[in-house]
C-alpha positions as CSV (number, residue, x, y, z in Angstrom):
1,M,-74.1,46.2,-76.0
2,G,-73.0,48.5,-78.7
3,R,-71.7,47.1,-82.1
4,Y,-68.2,48.7,-81.3
5,E,-67.1,46.3,-78.6
6,A,-64.3,44.5,-80.3
7,G,-61.7,43.1,-77.8
8,G,-58.6,45.3,-78.0
9,F,-56.3,47.9,-76.3
10,T,-57.0,51.9,-76.2
11,L,-54.1,54.0,-77.5
12,L,-53.7,55.2,-73.8
13,E,-53.1,51.5,-72.6
14,V,-50.4,50.8,-75.3
15,M,-48.8,54.0,-74.5
16,V,-48.6,53.0,-70.7
17,A,-47.2,49.5,-71.5
18,V,-44.8,50.9,-73.7
19,A,-43.6,53.3,-71.1
20,V,-43.1,50.5,-68.5
21,I,-41.4,48.4,-70.9
22,A,-39.0,51.3,-71.7
23,M,-38.2,52.0,-68.0
24,S,-37.5,48.3,-67.4
25,F,-35.0,48.2,-70.4
26,T,-33.4,51.1,-69.3
27,A,-33.0,50.0,-65.5
28,L,-31.6,46.5,-67.3
29,L,-29.4,48.3,-69.4
30,A,-27.6,50.6,-66.5
31,S,-27.4,47.1,-64.2
32,Q,-25.3,45.6,-67.1
33,S,-23.1,48.6,-67.6
34,Q,-22.6,48.7,-63.7
35,S,-21.8,44.9,-64.0
36,L,-19.3,45.1,-66.4
37,S,-17.6,48.0,-64.8
38,M,-17.3,46.0,-61.4
39,A,-15.9,43.3,-63.4
40,S,-13.2,45.4,-65.1
41,L,-12.3,46.7,-61.7
42,S,-12.3,43.3,-60.0
43,R,-10.0,41.9,-63.0
44,F,-7.6,44.9,-62.3
45,E,-7.5,44.3,-58.5
46,T,-6.7,40.9,-58.9
47,A,-4.1,41.3,-61.5
48,A,-2.5,44.4,-59.7
49,A,-2.4,42.5,-56.4
50,L,-0.6,39.3,-57.8
51,L,1.7,41.6,-59.7
52,A,2.4,43.6,-56.4
53,R,3.1,40.7,-54.4
54,Q,5.8,39.1,-57.0
55,K,7.6,42.4,-57.2
56,L,7.4,43.0,-53.6
57,A,8.9,39.4,-53.3
58,A,11.8,40.5,-56.2
59,L,12.6,43.4,-54.0
60,E,12.9,41.6,-50.8
61,L,14.9,38.9,-52.4
62,A,17.3,41.8,-54.0
63,G,18.1,42.6,-50.3
64,Y,17.7,45.5,-47.7
65,E,20.8,47.5,-49.0
66,S,19.7,47.6,-52.6
67,L,16.2,49.0,-51.9
68,S,16.0,52.4,-53.7
69,N,13.3,54.4,-55.3
70,D,12.7,52.7,-58.8
71,S,9.9,52.1,-61.3
72,G,9.1,50.1,-64.5
73,Q,6.6,48.3,-66.5
74,F,5.6,44.5,-66.3
75,E,6.4,42.2,-69.2
76,D,4.4,39.8,-71.6
77,E,0.6,39.9,-71.0
78,F,0.7,42.3,-68.3
79,S,2.6,44.9,-70.4
80,E,0.1,47.6,-69.6
81,Y,0.9,47.3,-65.8
82,R,3.4,49.6,-64.2
83,W,5.0,49.8,-60.9
84,R,6.8,52.4,-58.7
85,A,8.8,51.5,-55.7
86,E,9.1,54.5,-53.2
87,V,11.6,53.9,-50.1
88,K,12.1,55.8,-47.2
89,E,14.6,54.8,-44.3
90,L,12.9,54.8,-41.0
91,D,14.4,56.7,-37.7
92,D,14.2,56.2,-34.0
93,D,11.0,58.4,-33.7
94,E,9.2,56.7,-36.5
95,T,10.1,53.0,-35.1
96,G,10.4,53.6,-31.4
97,I,13.6,51.6,-31.6
98,K,16.6,53.1,-29.7
99,D,19.4,52.9,-32.0
100,G,17.0,51.8,-34.6
101,I,18.8,53.9,-37.5
102,G,19.3,51.6,-40.6
103,L,17.2,48.9,-39.2
104,L,13.8,49.5,-41.1
105,K,12.8,50.7,-44.3
106,L,9.2,51.6,-45.5
107,L,8.7,50.3,-49.0
108,E,5.5,51.7,-51.0
109,L,4.8,49.9,-54.1
110,T,2.3,51.2,-56.3
111,V,1.1,49.2,-59.2
112,S,-1.0,50.9,-61.8
113,R,-2.7,50.5,-65.3
114,D,-3.7,53.9,-66.1
115,E,-4.1,57.3,-64.1
116,N,-7.5,56.1,-62.8
117,E,-6.5,52.5,-61.6
118,S,-3.9,52.0,-58.9
119,L,-3.3,49.5,-56.1
120,V,-0.7,50.5,-53.2
121,V,0.8,48.3,-51.0
122,R,2.9,48.9,-48.0
123,A,5.6,47.0,-46.3
124,L,8.4,47.4,-43.8
125,I,11.8,45.6,-44.7
126,M,14.0,44.9,-41.9
127,A,18.0,44.7,-42.3
128,K,19.5,41.3,-41.4
129,I,20.5,41.5,-38.0
130,E,24.1,39.5,-37.4
131,P,24.5,38.0,-34.1
132,V,27.1,39.4,-32.0
133,E,29.9,37.1,-31.3
134,G,30.0,35.7,-27.7
135,E,26.1,35.8,-27.3
136,E,23.6,33.3,-28.2
């Protein structure tokens, strides 16, 4: 046994260990970044879905006749969110209902926070049907 047998690591072993640790940290940081991105997207989708439901209910309550293309911005803590409503009256060919003109409208409601994030909800809104006198 030689006199230089001290317990220690060679330079090569230290460099390999440092390389393994560096790759592990890189993978962890990428995972953390992706996790934050997914959390942000999830937060947007949750808020946008609730805001879309609220706006859709308000538009339905306003009534079939008052539905028209419109846009605006939400208030208070959701002031960075915008909405846009596009309304299309459906005809006989699109509904398959004979004499169905003026019966259904397609409402496409888009809620967005910026150019990259948007949620689209489509709903069919039906006109109120009044019963014909003499029929039950």
